[in-house]
N, C-alpha and C positions, 0 to 999 in steps of 0.2 A: 084319811081317816075322818069319819063326819064327827059332830058335836057331840052325838049320844055316845059315840064310842070312846071318844075321849074322855068324857066325864066318866064312863065305867072304867076305864084304864086307870084313871087317878084314884078313884075309889079303891080299886083292887091295890093299887100301890101303896095307899095310906094304910088300908087293913095288913098289908103284908109287913110295912114299916113297924107298924105297933105290934105286930107278933114277933118279929125279928127282935126289936128291942125287950119285950116282955120276957120271951123263951131265953135270951142270953141274959137277962138280970135274974129271972126267977127260976128257970128251967122250965122245962115243958109240962112235967106233972102238976108244978105248982102254978101255972098260968091257967087262968080262966077264960073263958069268952068274954064275961062280962067286963073283965080287965081290958081285953082287947076292944070291945066295942068303945068303952070310957075312952080310952088312949085314942083311938082311931076317930072319936067324935061321930059316931054313926048311930043309925038306929038298929036295935037287934035284928029286925027282919033283913037290913039289909046285909049284914054279915050272911046270913043264909042264902042270899042269893048268889053269892060267891062260892061258899065252902059248906058242905053239908055237917062238918065238925071240926073241931081243933085239929084233928090230927091231918086233915086234908089240907088246912093251913100249913102246917109245919112241913108237909111232904112238899107242897107248891115253892116254899121257900128252900128246901134243901135241893130240889131240882135245878136250882140256878147253877150249882156247881158239879151235880151229878150227871145230867145230861151232856154239858162238855166234856166230862172226863171220859164216859162211855163213848162218846164220838171220838174223842182222839185214840182210845184202844181200838176202836172198828177201824180207823183209818191207818192205823199202824200195823192190824194184822192184814189189812189189804196190802200196803206196802211192803211188807216182809213176803208176802205171797209171791209178789212180782221182783223181789231182789234176787241179784245173780252172786253176791259176793258178801263175805263178811264186812268189807269196808262199806258196802251199801247198807248194811245192817247197822252198823255204828253210826251213819249218817241218819239213818232212821230214828235211831234212839236219842240221838243229839235234838233232832227237831221234837220228838216227844217231849223231852225234857224242859225246853223252852216252851212249849204249848202248856204243859202242866204248870209251869212257874206262873204263866199270864192267868190261867183259872184262878189259881192261889191269890194271886193279888187282886183281880177282879172282885172275887167272892171270899175275902178273909173272912169277913163276920160269920157269914153262913157256913163256912168251912169249919171255922172254929167252934161253932154252935153244935154242928153235927159231931165233932169229935167229943166234944163233952157229954153230949147226950148217950152217944156210944158208951162212955165210961160209966155214966151214971145209972145205966141199966133201966132206963126209963122207957115209957110206951112209946115214945118217938124213937129213941135206941133201938127198939125191936124191930121197926119199919127199916130203920137204917141198915139193921144188921142182915136183912133179905137184900138190900141194894148193894151190900159190900159182898154179899156171898157171890151176886151177880157180876161184879168188878173183878173179884177174885176169878171167877171162872174165866172171864175175857181174856185176863193177864195170862192164866194157864194154858189157855187155847193157843194164844199167840207165840208163847213161850215154846210149846210143842211143836208148833208149826216150825219156827224158826229152827229148831233142833233137828227136825226130820229134813229139812231142805240143807242140812250141813252149815248152817251160819253161825249158830253157837254150838258151845261144847260145856254142857252141863249133865252130870248123871241124872239127876231127878229132876224134870223141868217145874214139877208140883211144888217141890222146895224152893226152888229159886225163885218162884212167883210168889210164894208168901213171904219170903224174904224182903223181895222188891215192893210188894204193897204195903208191909209194914214199915220199911223204910221210908218211903213216900209219906207215909201218913205222918210218920215223927217228924220229919223235915217240915212238911206244912205246918204241923203245930209249933215246933219251936220258932220256925219263920214269923208267924202271925202273932206270936206271944211274945216277940222281940227276944227269943232266948238264942236266936242265929242271927250274927250279923253279916252282912254283906249284900252285894247287888244280887237281884233275884235270878238274872240271867247267867251270872257267872257262877251261882250256887247251883243251878240247873245245869252248867256245863261239868261242873266237878261232880255233881251227882251222877252224871253219864258216865264219867270216867270211871267212879267206882263200881256202877253198874256193870259196864263193861268187863271188868274183872270177874265179877259175879257169874257171868254168862260164858266167860271163857274167849272173849273177844280181843283181850290182850292190847286194849288202848292204853296209851302212854299219857 
């Protein structure tokens, strides 16, 4: 990376740090571009070189956890497609739990912001709901696939998927707000054990 690219990356990071801080403190709707500009210590025109509006800044921050999460779900679907037994399926879900725990640890502030904006019914939350719908769709798809291949035993994959996604969101929220104590990997393992029962895998 050349010096020019380094400077551009540094400015983008500065803007996103300011955005994350202000969105977290004030919420998406109450944060203004002027406040972001002031905290990032940049000219107004500089902001628009990187983002056309406030929502695009918010989206960029939220994609730090959304992209890794959708990648995990896509990988899980591919692994389930090639799985030959319920034991393999258990191992796939265990690996998924550990990867999700890593995402939560790496992007705790961004994830907490996203959960809060979803609950606040903000303009940023409206965008997040579309992403949540896509994530739910991926989860339903891989759950239906696992059932079709005889790897799990559930009556209604859609219902199981809704329960799973809701539980993951709740666990993330409680962990990053320190409402849930414990080592994240151990918690992910325990969560996988509970998940296996929902899916009829019978993991002890």
